[in-house]
ZAVEX-551883 format. One line per field, with one value per residue (C-alpha): residue in one letter; x, y, z. Coordinates in steps of 0.1 Angstrom, whole numbers, plus 5000, padded with zeros to 4 digits. Example, Ala and Ser with C-alpha at 12.3 -4.5 7.8 and 13.67 -1.06 7.14 Angstrom:
res = A / S
east = 5123 / 5137
north = 4955 / 4989
up = 5078 / 5071
This chain:
res = M / Y / W / V / E / Q / E / G / R / R / R / Q / Q / T / V / L / Y / S / A / P / V / E / V / G / P / I / L / Q / Q / A / L / F / E / N / L / P / C / V / V / M / T / S / A / T / L / A / V / G / D / T / L / D / Y / F / K / N / R / V / G / A / T / E / C / T / S / L / K / L / G / S / P / F / D / F / S / R / Q / M / R / I / L / I / P / R / G / L / P / D / P / N / N / A / E / T / F / A / T / A / A / A / P / V / I / R / Q / Y / V / A / K / T / R / G / R / A / F / V / L / F / T / S / A / S / L / M / R / R / V / A / D / L / L / R / D / L / L / T / D / E / G / F / T / L / Y / M / Q / G / G / G / L / P / R / H / V / M / L / D / R / F / R / K / G / K / A / C / V / L / F / G / L / D / S / F / W / M / G / V / D / V / R / G / E / A / L / S / N / V / I / I / A / R / L / P / F / S / V / P / D / Q / P / L / V / K / A / R / M / D / R / I / R / E / K / G / G / D / P / F / K / E / Y / S / L / P / E / A / I / L / K / F / R / Q / G / V / G / R / L / I / R / T / A / T / D / E / G / I / V / V / I / L / D / N / R / I / V / T / K / W / Y / G / K / K / F / L / A / S / I / P / N / A / L / W / K / L / W / T / S / D / A / S / S / R / A / E / I / E / G / N / I / S / E / L / A / R / D / H / E
east = 6417 / 6418 / 6416 / 6414 / 6433 / 6434 / 6476 / 6492 / 6490 / 6494 / 6480 / 6455 / 6455 / 6431 / 6453 / 6438 / 6461 / 6459 / 6473 / 6468 / 6458 / 6480 / 6505 / 6516 / 6496 / 6509 / 6547 / 6542 / 6524 / 6544 / 6581 / 6581 / 6566 / 6580 / 6622 / 6646 / 6661 / 6652 / 6676 / 6661 / 6680 / 6678 / 6688 / 6652 / 6630 / 6630 / 6608 / 6615 / 6641 / 6624 / 6616 / 6582 / 6563 / 6578 / 6580 / 6541 / 6530 / 6552 / 6539 / 6577 / 6564 / 6583 / 6619 / 6651 / 6655 / 6687 / 6693 / 6729 / 6738 / 6747 / 6781 / 6779 / 6784 / 6755 / 6769 / 6796 / 6783 / 6749 / 6736 / 6692 / 6675 / 6641 / 6627 / 6600 / 6574 / 6558 / 6523 / 6508 / 6519 / 6480 / 6473 / 6492 / 6491 / 6499 / 6525 / 6540 / 6539 / 6559 / 6581 / 6594 / 6617 / 6629 / 6643 / 6655 / 6677 / 6690 / 6695 / 6714 / 6736 / 6752 / 6752 / 6726 / 6734 / 6705 / 6672 / 6636 / 6615 / 6577 / 6549 / 6524 / 6536 / 6509 / 6523 / 6561 / 6550 / 6535 / 6571 / 6589 / 6566 / 6574 / 6615 / 6622 / 6635 / 6650 / 6669 / 6684 / 6689 / 6709 / 6730 / 6712 / 6700 / 6670 / 6657 / 6620 / 6606 / 6579 / 6594 / 6599 / 6636 / 6641 / 6650 / 6680 / 6689 / 6682 / 6704 / 6731 / 6730 / 6727 / 6755 / 6779 / 6764 / 6772 / 6749 / 6721 / 6688 / 6666 / 6625 / 6613 / 6590 / 6587 / 6610 / 6636 / 6628 / 6645 / 6667 / 6687 / 6728 / 6744 / 6775 / 6803 / 6796 / 6774 / 6743 / 6750 / 6717 / 6679 / 6651 / 6620 / 6589 / 6569 / 6560 / 6558 / 6519 / 6504 / 6472 / 6443 / 6423 / 6444 / 6427 / 6452 / 6461 / 6426 / 6417 / 6447 / 6436 / 6399 / 6413 / 6429 / 6399 / 6375 / 6397 / 6393 / 6428 / 6433 / 6449 / 6475 / 6491 / 6496 / 6502 / 6503 / 6531 / 6552 / 6548 / 6560 / 6586 / 6602 / 6596 / 6614 / 6642 / 6650 / 6645 / 6672 / 6698 / 6698 / 6724 / 6749 / 6760 / 6793 / 6812 / 6830 / 6797 / 6785 / 6754 / 6725 / 6691 / 6664 / 6628 / 6600 / 6575 / 6568 / 6549 / 6579 / 6580 / 6547 / 6522 / 6526 / 6543 / 6568 / 6588 / 6593 / 6605 / 6632 / 6635 / 6644 / 6677 / 6707 / 6723 / 6719 / 6691 / 6720 / 6726 / 6691 / 6687 / 6663 / 6661 / 6629 / 6634 / 6602 / 6604 / 6640 / 6620 / 6603 / 6630 / 6652 / 6620 / 6613 / 6656 / 6658 / 6620 / 6635 / 6673 / 6649 / 6626 / 6665 / 6685
north = 6140 / 6154 / 6147 / 6158 / 6146 / 6151 / 6150 / 6158 / 6138 / 6167 / 6196 / 6181 / 6201 / 6201 / 6196 / 6195 / 6174 / 6167 / 6143 / 6131 / 6094 / 6088 / 6107 / 6093 / 6113 / 6145 / 6135 / 6128 / 6161 / 6184 / 6164 / 6142 / 6152 / 6187 / 6179 / 6163 / 6144 / 6130 / 6109 / 6088 / 6067 / 6055 / 6022 / 6007 / 6011 / 5979 / 5956 / 5916 / 5920 / 5946 / 5985 / 5977 / 5996 / 6024 / 6030 / 6024 / 6044 / 6080 / 6076 / 6068 / 6035 / 6042 / 6055 / 6033 / 6017 / 5999 / 5978 / 5973 / 5950 / 5965 / 5973 / 5958 / 5920 / 5907 / 5870 / 5882 / 5918 / 5900 / 5876 / 5867 / 5855 / 5848 / 5833 / 5808 / 5803 / 5839 / 5852 / 5867 / 5905 / 5917 / 5906 / 5934 / 5925 / 5887 / 5895 / 5922 / 5903 / 5876 / 5902 / 5919 / 5887 / 5885 / 5912 / 5918 / 5886 / 5899 / 5932 / 5921 / 5898 / 5927 / 5948 / 5974 / 5990 / 5985 / 6002 / 5984 / 5994 / 5994 / 6001 / 6014 / 6037 / 6012 / 5986 / 6000 / 6019 / 5991 / 5970 / 5998 / 5993 / 5959 / 5966 / 5998 / 5985 / 5962 / 5972 / 5999 / 5976 / 5953 / 5987 / 6000 / 6033 / 6034 / 6059 / 6059 / 6083 / 6104 / 6104 / 6138 / 6143 / 6155 / 6125 / 6146 / 6147 / 6110 / 6100 / 6119 / 6107 / 6071 / 6070 / 6084 / 6064 / 6032 / 6000 / 6023 / 6011 / 6033 / 6022 / 6040 / 6044 / 6058 / 6076 / 6061 / 6028 / 6053 / 6084 / 6073 / 6070 / 6055 / 6041 / 6014 / 5994 / 6020 / 5999 / 5967 / 5953 / 5960 / 5945 / 5947 / 5944 / 5932 / 5931 / 5972 / 5968 / 6000 / 6000 / 6003 / 6028 / 6052 / 6076 / 6080 / 6037 / 6035 / 6058 / 6040 / 6006 / 6019 / 6030 / 5997 / 5978 / 6005 / 5992 / 5958 / 5947 / 5930 / 5964 / 5942 / 5922 / 5956 / 5983 / 5972 / 5940 / 5963 / 5992 / 5968 / 5950 / 5982 / 5997 / 5963 / 5965 / 6004 / 5995 / 5965 / 5986 / 6005 / 5981 / 5983 / 6015 / 6011 / 5979 / 5972 / 5974 / 5945 / 5931 / 5904 / 5914 / 5902 / 5893 / 5887 / 5888 / 5848 / 5861 / 5863 / 5824 / 5810 / 5834 / 5829 / 5866 / 5857 / 5845 / 5882 / 5898 / 5874 / 5879 / 5916 / 5910 / 5899 / 5874 / 5874 / 5845 / 5822 / 5833 / 5828 / 5815 / 5797 / 5773 / 5759 / 5726 / 5735 / 5770 / 5764 / 5739 / 5766 / 5789 / 5766 / 5758 / 5791 / 5795 / 5768 / 5779 / 5808 / 5794 / 5777 / 5815 / 5827 / 5800
up = 7195 / 7229 / 7264 / 7302 / 7329 / 7366 / 7379 / 7409 / 7441 / 7466 / 7447 / 7420 / 7388 / 7356 / 7326 / 7286 / 7259 / 7223 / 7203 / 7169 / 7163 / 7133 / 7135 / 7096 / 7072 / 7092 / 7093 / 7054 / 7043 / 7063 / 7060 / 7040 / 7008 / 7015 / 7022 / 6997 / 7024 / 7060 / 7079 / 7106 / 7130 / 7163 / 7178 / 7184 / 7153 / 7139 / 7153 / 7141 / 7111 / 7097 / 7100 / 7087 / 7120 / 7123 / 7080 / 7086 / 7117 / 7108 / 7073 / 7056 / 7033 / 7004 / 7022 / 7020 / 7053 / 7065 / 7098 / 7111 / 7139 / 7173 / 7177 / 7213 / 7220 / 7243 / 7241 / 7265 / 7280 / 7294 / 7310 / 7309 / 7344 / 7342 / 7377 / 7374 / 7395 / 7399 / 7387 / 7363 / 7369 / 7362 / 7396 / 7409 / 7452 / 7441 / 7420 / 7446 / 7474 / 7452 / 7429 / 7459 / 7472 / 7440 / 7438 / 7469 / 7463 / 7424 / 7438 / 7469 / 7441 / 7422 / 7453 / 7442 / 7412 / 7397 / 7383 / 7389 / 7357 / 7365 / 7342 / 7368 / 7395 / 7416 / 7415 / 7418 / 7456 / 7466 / 7458 / 7474 / 7505 / 7508 / 7501 / 7517 / 7553 / 7543 / 7514 / 7542 / 7570 / 7537 / 7534 / 7503 / 7495 / 7474 / 7456 / 7445 / 7410 / 7423 / 7459 / 7460 / 7442 / 7406 / 7385 / 7375 / 7413 / 7415 / 7390 / 7395 / 7436 / 7419 / 7395 / 7426 / 7450 / 7461 / 7464 / 7447 / 7435 / 7415 / 7412 / 7382 / 7357 / 7322 / 7316 / 7333 / 7304 / 7273 / 7269 / 7305 / 7300 / 7330 / 7321 / 7336 / 7373 / 7386 / 7364 / 7361 / 7371 / 7349 / 7367 / 7343 / 7364 / 7336 / 7300 / 7294 / 7275 / 7271 / 7293 / 7268 / 7284 / 7281 / 7258 / 7234 / 7236 / 7227 / 7204 / 7182 / 7188 / 7181 / 7148 / 7139 / 7144 / 7128 / 7099 / 7102 / 7116 / 7148 / 7177 / 7194 / 7168 / 7150 / 7180 / 7213 / 7213 / 7185 / 7206 / 7239 / 7219 / 7210 / 7249 / 7260 / 7238 / 7254 / 7289 / 7284 / 7267 / 7301 / 7306 / 7282 / 7268 / 7259 / 7250 / 7286 / 7302 / 7316 / 7339 / 7339 / 7333 / 7351 / 7338 / 7362 / 7340 / 7330 / 7302 / 7285 / 7285 / 7285 / 7257 / 7224 / 7218 / 7244 / 7217 / 7197 / 7228 / 7231 / 7193 / 7201 / 7218 / 7198 / 7210 / 7249 / 7235 / 7240 / 7276 / 7294 / 7321 / 7350 / 7377 / 7366 / 7344 / 7325 / 7320 / 7311 / 7282 / 7274 / 7268 / 7246 / 7231 / 7218 / 7212 / 7190 / 7170 / 7167 / 7154 / 7129 / 7119 / 7117 / 7091
């Protein structure tokens, strides 16, 4: 499919994009049927206990798969915190106002050294506007993607600096490696579901719907789980890294699909924390159900 977008905040330009709606048939013909051996490996290919979603997406349905455990001890190295009572993130203005003081609280807890990961540039800018002066007055240095500094410069300053906080979008959810105490806190503003009206996402969801499938269960949810795992994975890069992951999106405990996100973080499930009794009971219920599912 092809689509056109207007890009750039200061100097707008028109960009023509193209991408296959289904990449599987193309890879199957061009790659898997022409090579005697193809090895695909990553730390975030599985959804739940299987690689079926990835295999179907890339057209590798006949391949031999192997899912291995993590070399890291997440139960020791990572603590997951879910603050109580935040509003639905789909109401961006209300959510930004409520999330800003929570972000400030947890940034202070780790003396900066924090990534705050967003899925929306407008929400990120709104929260940054609420916190920029407060964080500066408290001795923190705030970097924001799209704020003028190139990505690699922000990362370099973050690694070398003290009491740094970085607000990032899509490219900071994956492929970023900050080891040691420089990164001790990853705050996830909302579960990373793709915006359904993005042209390629909409086309893929429409294709699933045409085939009689459920676009949310078959595409949106597994894609979000994979991206969530990638975002959480920014924290623990070596066997000696430690820190916290703060999840501000309460849908992880209030919606039926929340336990699927929880299940994607091995072992760290037993370190979920919340100060709200009802949410804690719901989390513990999800954990108990997950434990039964794996017995």
